[in-house]
C-alpha positions, 0 to 999 in steps of 0.5 A: 487014180491016187496023185501025189501032189508035189506043189512048191508052196502052203495049199492056200495061199499061192494064187497059182496054185489057188488058180489051177491044181487047188480048183482042178481038185473039184472036178478030179475027184469027183471023176474018180481022181484023188490028190494027195498034197505035199507042198515044199515049202515048210510053215517057217520058210513060207512066213519069210521066203519072199522077206528080204534077208533071212538067208541063213533060215531059208538055206536050213528050211531048204534042206528041211524041205529037200529031206522031207521029199526025198523020205515021201518018194520012198513010197512011191508006189503008192500013187498012180502018177505024180503032179509036179507043179512048176517044180519039186523043188525051189531049189537046185536042179530037176533031181527029184524028177528024175528019181521020179521017172526013174522009179516008173512012175508017170509024171504031169508037168504043170508050167504057168510061168517062163521058168525056163526063163533067168529072173532075180528075184527081188526078195532072193537075190541072186539065191534065184540063180539056184533055181537051175533054169534050164532044169524045166526042158529036163523036166518036159522031157521026162513027163508023160502029161505037159500042161500051160496056160499060154501060148508062149509058154506051149511054143517052147514045152512043145520043143521037148514033149508031144503031149501038151495040153494047155488049160488057161489059168482059171477064175473061181466064178463061184466067187468071183461074182458080178454085181452090176453097179446101180445109181453110183454116183461119185467118182469112178475108180480105176484100181491096180491090184498086185503084189509087194514085188509088182507093185513098182509096175504102177509107177510105170504110167505115173505120167499118164495118173498125173495127166490124167488127173488133170483131165477129168475127175476120178478115184485111185484105188491100189491093191497091194502096198501101203504105199507107192511111191507116186509124187502128185498121185492120189491114191488110196493104197491098201496092202492085198489080202486073201480073205477079202481080194474079190471084196477089194477088188469090187472097190475098183471101175476101171483095172490097170495092168502096166508092165515092163518090157523083160523076156519074162513077161513077154511069155507071162499070164496074167491072172489078173486081166481075167480076174477083172473080166470076171468082175466085169471091171475093163480094163487097161493093160500093156500088150504083153504075155497072155493080155492080146489073148485074154483082152478083147481090144475095144470090147472087154478092155484096151490094151495101151503101148504109150503115156498117150493110150494110157491116159486116152483110154483111161479117160475115154472108160472114167466119162463112159459109162454105157461103155463101161457097162457094155464092156462089163458084160461082155468081159463076165461072159468071156471069163465064164467061157475061157477061164471059168472052171466049167468051161474047163473040166473037160479038159483037166480031167482028160490032161490027168488021166494020159497020164495013164492012157 
């Protein structure tokens, strides 16, 4: 089975792609399902897409991406099915998806973010609205198979398609290996990891972090930017780097995942929760999106709504090493049982095969 994989980003850079189709390839290839990747973004667009400005250059590269897509679709007969990750093009209506469906090629559609909820990108501003948020329902309708990663997106997709497979975003447990901490006597490190576009989320718990510093000795380690603008909070910060992500995360003993209340966040799957768990990092998270489904409150982490809860749960994890160890081992087991490639192999293969059954 030859599958044309239409992905938005260059291979190896997007966390969403790396935690799904690029990892799934390890089990699809031995099963006789061969992927042929076709990223929409050019190398130049990849460099500037999430930087402010560059509007003319972005528009030029978007047009170039569309032209490349149209050329590629001339050769659809070379493939048994077409896999679409999120959308065939970064902007515009479901034009390319409709072309594929009219040619009679089965579409395997993966939706791992609530792209049907309008949002404004911090880096691209009102250009975000050119994404045509309403096209997601149409893509779901014309797809032979739909793969989603959360109950919220499952419920939405169920309105338009009957062949829906729920496969969570997964962690590469061959890379995210739990290394128990032995004999460490330094102050406990609490930490956060994200992207430059989400660093503002940490400011939601700035008051809690300041109060925590008054109560108990600890270190704060933040990954995602060199500066987080947290007056009164002592912390160490660095930019996120794909090549050192696991090594950097291992510096964190208690993870944090604060989130603002938005329609987008209510429906999103938070891969970071599963990554924390795979590395044996108990975490404190806002109970939004997938977090209440991923985190076992009191067993693999805590769900905190108020500033008082954030302070209380973080303090408890900092002071109680036995609880951290207990939660760490439970988190690792849950990550292997639910959020690993091995745990989802059968579903991944069957979902792809159902497109041509």
